[in-house]
C-alpha atoms as one frame of an Amber mdcrd trajectory, in Angstrom:
protein
-103.577 -43.860-179.744-100.171 -44.089-178.127 -99.872 -42.656-174.675 -97.973
 -39.306-174.584 -97.219 -38.532-170.940 -96.612 -41.883-169.223 -92.822 -42.296
-169.698 -92.142 -38.820-168.452 -94.450 -39.196-165.515 -93.045 -42.489-164.479
 -89.453 -41.203-164.460 -90.494 -38.099-162.598 -92.526 -40.007-159.996 -89.627
 -42.222-159.184 -87.258 -39.346-158.462 -89.656 -36.540-157.318 -92.907 -38.125
-156.321 -94.282 -38.976-152.819 -93.063 -42.191-151.317 -93.619 -41.719-147.591
 -97.484 -41.715-147.264 -98.624 -44.224-144.613-100.665 -46.243-147.127 -97.864
 -46.661-149.624 -95.291 -49.489-149.973 -97.987 -52.111-149.366-100.274 -54.442
-151.282-102.765 -54.486-148.429-106.097 -53.766-150.127-107.697 -52.850-146.820
-105.214 -49.978-146.168-105.329 -48.789-149.750-109.154 -48.858-149.788-109.309
 -46.962-146.440-107.014 -44.221-147.783-108.854 -43.913-151.047-112.210 -43.416
-149.280-110.695 -40.893-146.871-109.044 -38.941-149.787-112.394 -38.524-151.533
-112.874 -34.701-151.262-110.262 -34.383-148.485-106.703 -33.332-148.679-103.815
 -35.670-147.788-102.555 -33.572-144.874-105.980 -33.855-143.207-106.281 -37.536
-143.971-103.048 -38.874-142.549-103.859 -38.571-138.825-107.301 -40.049-139.331
-105.830 -42.951-141.301-103.328 -43.706-138.639-105.987 -43.687-135.903-108.238
 -45.911-138.018-105.656 -48.642-138.701-104.574 -48.611-135.046-108.249 -49.182
-133.956-109.402 -51.293-136.849-106.281 -53.028-138.263-108.055 -55.112-140.923
-111.441 -55.407-142.629-112.676 -58.009-140.179-112.128 -55.657-137.306-113.930
 -52.860-139.044-116.854 -55.113-140.034-117.254 -56.172-136.432-117.246 -52.689
-135.085-120.297 -50.784-133.959-121.312 -48.036-136.416-121.142 -45.454-133.524
-117.531 -46.310-132.944-116.776 -45.801-136.645-118.595 -42.442-136.781-116.867
 -41.277-133.604-113.426 -42.001-135.071-114.495 -40.234-138.380-115.877 -37.237
-136.547-114.344 -34.053-137.946-113.419 -35.511-141.344-116.765 -34.494-142.825
-118.937 -36.085-145.536-120.161 -38.642-143.029-121.900 -40.794-145.681-118.313
 -41.977-146.458-118.039 -43.405-142.853-121.422 -45.175-143.124-120.499 -46.606
-146.559-117.112 -47.557-145.190-118.775 -49.757-142.551-121.221 -51.214-145.063
-118.454 -52.036-147.432-116.425 -53.759-144.725-119.395 -55.917-143.846-119.980
 -56.857-147.442-116.283 -57.691-148.004-116.293 -59.739-144.886-119.569 -61.682
-145.669-119.723 -61.792-149.433-116.045 -62.042-150.291-114.708 -63.942-147.310
-112.780 -60.878-146.042-110.768 -60.410-149.309-111.417 -57.497-151.589-112.212
 -58.435-155.142-109.453 -57.579-157.738-111.680 -56.607-160.716-112.246 -52.780
-160.774-115.930 -53.420-161.757-116.563 -55.512-158.708-114.806 -53.024-156.519
-116.858 -50.160-157.991-120.028 -51.938-157.001-119.184 -51.977-153.332-120.682
 -49.276-151.213-118.936 -45.894-151.336-116.104 -46.712-153.773-116.934 -45.572
-157.239-115.109 -45.877-160.501-111.983 -43.830-159.763-111.397 -45.235-156.322
-112.008 -48.780-157.594-109.277 -48.262-160.209-106.805 -46.893-157.741-107.474
 -49.889-155.392-107.103 -52.333-158.384-103.780 -50.605-159.418-102.051 -50.342
-156.060-103.307 -53.608-154.355-103.383 -55.888-157.439-101.302 -54.308-160.202
-104.323 -54.018-162.548-104.234 -51.684-165.539-107.043 -49.166-164.833-107.503
 -45.460-165.292-108.251 -43.134-162.415-109.925 -39.678-162.520-109.866 -37.982
-159.119-109.765 -34.227-158.577-106.050 -33.896-159.103-106.039 -36.038-162.174
-108.846 -34.110-163.697-106.873 -30.852-163.319-103.734 -32.307-164.814-105.589
 -33.762-167.779-107.734 -30.643-168.421-104.706 -28.438-168.539-102.507 -30.786
-170.545-105.203 -31.662-173.139-106.736 -28.178-173.127-110.217 -29.378-172.058
-112.575 -26.510-171.545-115.968 -26.940-169.813-116.948 -27.817-166.258-115.647
 -31.371-165.506-118.821 -32.136-163.642-120.829 -32.041-166.835-121.433 -35.460
-168.300-119.892 -34.786-171.684-116.749 -33.182-170.288-116.349 -35.976-167.724
-116.711 -38.558-170.472-114.018 -36.835-172.483-111.643 -36.824-169.597-112.257
 -40.527-168.945-111.366 -41.116-172.678-108.171 -39.240-172.296-107.409 -41.084
-169.031-107.875 -44.458-170.705-105.880 -43.489-173.758-102.928 -42.361-171.700
-102.630 -45.623-169.741 -99.210 -47.286-170.265 -98.786 -51.019-170.818 -96.181
 -51.229-168.039 -95.302 -49.197-164.928 -98.979 -48.670-164.070 -98.261 -48.155
-160.385 -95.684 -45.343-160.720 -97.693 -43.737-163.530-100.829 -43.693-161.474
 -99.037 -42.377-158.438 -97.244 -39.928-160.648-100.594 -38.435-161.945-101.780
 -38.061-158.349 -98.485 -36.531-157.130 -98.276 -34.091-160.079-101.730 -32.766
-159.390-101.101 -32.516-155.723 -97.628 -30.902-155.713 -96.982 -29.332-159.175
-100.143 -28.888-161.200-101.976 -27.286-158.187-105.104 -25.237-158.384-103.496
 -21.883-157.793-100.017 -20.897-159.069 -99.033 -24.119-160.759 -95.337 -24.686
-160.908 -95.171 -25.180-164.569 -91.400 -24.698-164.717 -90.837 -27.945-162.801
 -93.504 -29.984-164.560 -92.263 -33.008-166.501 -95.079 -32.801-169.090 -95.031
 -29.021-169.571 -93.380 -29.167-173.090 -96.618 -30.210-174.755 -99.104 -28.877
-172.234-101.943 -26.901-173.960-102.662 -24.708-170.961 -99.030 -23.609-170.650
 -98.756 -22.992-174.338-101.951 -21.008-174.434-101.588 -19.287-171.074-104.776
 -20.756-169.767-103.623 -22.657-166.693-105.425 -20.276-164.321-108.773 -20.856
-166.129-108.611 -24.668-166.191-110.319 -26.755-165.106-113.363 -24.591-165.887
-115.065 -23.858-162.513-118.477 -24.876-161.512-121.030 -22.359-162.741-121.591
 -19.805-159.920-124.825 -20.221-157.900-126.206 -18.663-154.771-125.641 -20.725
-151.701-128.741 -20.658-149.560-128.694 -20.274-145.783-130.776 -22.655-143.661
-131.829 -21.653-140.143-132.203 -24.271-137.422-132.886 -24.115-133.670-130.922
 -26.695-131.661-132.357 -27.826-128.316-129.687 -28.129-125.663-131.603 -30.021
-123.030-129.230 -30.247-120.055-129.690 -32.338-116.991-126.802 -31.568-114.611
-123.635 -32.728-116.340-125.609 -34.517-119.110-127.261 -33.506-122.342-129.958
 -35.103-124.366-128.982 -36.318-127.896-131.091 -37.651-130.779-129.755 -39.800
-133.601-130.200 -38.100-136.922-131.678 -39.864-139.949-129.353 -42.112-141.834
-129.263 -39.876-144.911-128.831 -36.154-145.294-126.762 -33.658-143.251-124.830
 -35.410-140.432-126.569 -38.580-141.381-126.492 -41.254-138.691-124.626 -39.115
-136.122-125.886 -38.266-132.590-126.658 -34.601-132.327-128.698 -32.050-130.517
-132.449 -32.269-131.348-133.714 -29.695-133.827-136.851 -27.735-133.108-139.762
 -28.814-135.353-140.747 -25.170-135.954-140.224 -23.914-139.428-139.055 -20.539
-138.226-136.023 -20.351-135.924-137.135 -19.606-132.360-135.719 -16.455-130.746
-135.984 -16.670-126.874-134.159 -14.140-124.879-130.562 -14.632-123.868-131.568
 -14.918-120.209-134.977 -15.859-118.804-137.177 -12.945-118.013-135.401 -10.296
-120.066-137.141 -10.757-123.422-140.059  -9.131-125.000-143.418 -10.785-125.451
-142.438 -12.519-128.692-139.296 -13.900-127.152-141.177 -15.180-124.108-143.779
 -16.796-126.408-141.069 -18.409-128.473-139.425 -19.801-125.199-142.796 -21.155
-123.966-143.374 -22.834-127.341-139.951 -24.530-127.198-140.472 -25.661-123.636
-143.785 -27.190-124.663-142.180 -28.904-127.676-139.465 -30.454-125.428-142.132
 -31.834-122.974-144.246 -33.191-125.738-141.461 -34.880-127.627-139.191 -36.059
-124.761-141.367 -36.081-121.645-139.085 -33.545-119.963-140.142 -30.353-118.228
-137.497 -27.563-118.588-136.972 -24.138-117.289-137.703 -21.188-119.709-135.239
 -21.744-122.596-132.505 -19.178-123.136-130.603 -18.492-126.307-126.911 -19.344
-126.573-124.488 -17.730-129.051-125.445 -18.756-132.664-122.978 -20.320-134.942
-122.621 -20.875-138.713-121.290 -23.926-140.550-120.632 -24.237-144.275-121.676
 -27.228-146.258-121.159 -27.938-149.843-124.588 -26.895-151.047-125.754 -24.531
-148.309-124.773 -22.637-145.135-126.272 -23.516-141.816-127.053 -20.861-139.245
-127.824 -22.617-136.018-129.433 -21.036-132.868-128.698 -23.246-129.796-131.287
 -22.858-127.074-130.309 -23.960-123.545-133.192 -25.893-121.845-132.389 -26.743
-118.179-133.961 -30.014-116.906-136.591 -29.576-114.192-138.470 -32.930-114.087
-139.484 -35.943-116.146-143.242 -35.695-116.736-143.809 -38.902-118.710-142.033
 -42.019-119.782-140.689 -41.549-123.327-139.226 -44.874-124.477-137.869 -43.645
-127.789-135.148 -45.332-129.799-132.634 -43.003-131.085-132.568 -40.766-127.976
-129.928 -40.845-125.196-128.377 -38.897-122.425-124.718 -38.078-122.789-122.263
 -36.911-120.203-120.753 -33.665-121.316-117.400 -35.086-120.300-117.767 -37.760
-122.976-118.666 -35.318-125.827-115.184 -35.254-127.254-115.121 -39.024-128.028
-118.734 -39.301-129.122-119.880 -39.536-132.783-121.110 -35.996-132.951-120.863
 -33.325-135.645-117.792 -31.119-135.067-119.684 -27.876-134.339-121.990 -29.657
-131.918-118.959 -31.201-130.235-117.436 -27.805-129.834-120.596 -26.319-128.389
-120.884 -29.183-125.833-117.262 -28.849-124.862-117.902 -25.145-124.077-120.828
 -26.013-121.849-118.711 -28.227-119.517
């Protein structure tokens, strides 16, 4: 079937699209790949300063592959979805070793690399190598859902497949780069989530959502669900101007980052705000935490005291964290554990820590 929107989108992009993003105007597959990974689930305005810092520190795939993962995670800190940073490093290593430092040109080969996926692979193939390939990121989903009148949550397999079919059908034979950039730009600046600017849209004349007045309902949102709250007790084990950190498991929340150790207790501990002013239950909770610290880390601490709790929202749950300050008294045993280190509080800002933990440690200085 003949493409419908491409000629108008190409003309519009050339005169009204974005042309000044720091990863544009280049065929450098490394910079294009880096931007695509950062733009997964993150807005352009947030990505730009991170992108500039990354290319200044790691100017090419060889530099990134040679970097220590902790340095990559530290530079990524605050951008969220940390599995992207771990996959970024893995991908750089694979490109450097398997492909001789050059990204493959075929979208299928790109999609097989860690952390890329079908849509990002297509974007890299288009902008770095001029390949004809369809993309389907969040902005493009919104444009196609509205223009074609596709109802149903795009995360469902059948709806996603239909959108891919539309995306493939609309591919032009020529002008693939301005067309692809035009789709992205249209979704980011005109066909936005709330209050779309339909009066300035180059493809509004045959847009189903505009004709039917359904732009506000499309794309169909994810079915509502209750977001659970998880309670955790964070052990702030302080030794003068240092704090004890533990590396988190490579998968899961804050995977691979250094963070404050979590109490192993299933229920959040609730010691008093200040030692000696709690009730019996709070004192028992403090004693249990002190015992846990000595057992796990070989460190005797003063009676733990609760700090101000904080909350942090993730995609699938809300974290309610109770930090507990445990002041170092003495080392009671040698605990040679990998994945445990002391960090100077003055170095917290540059360390690969989750943002809320970094904020907490900065306040303790």
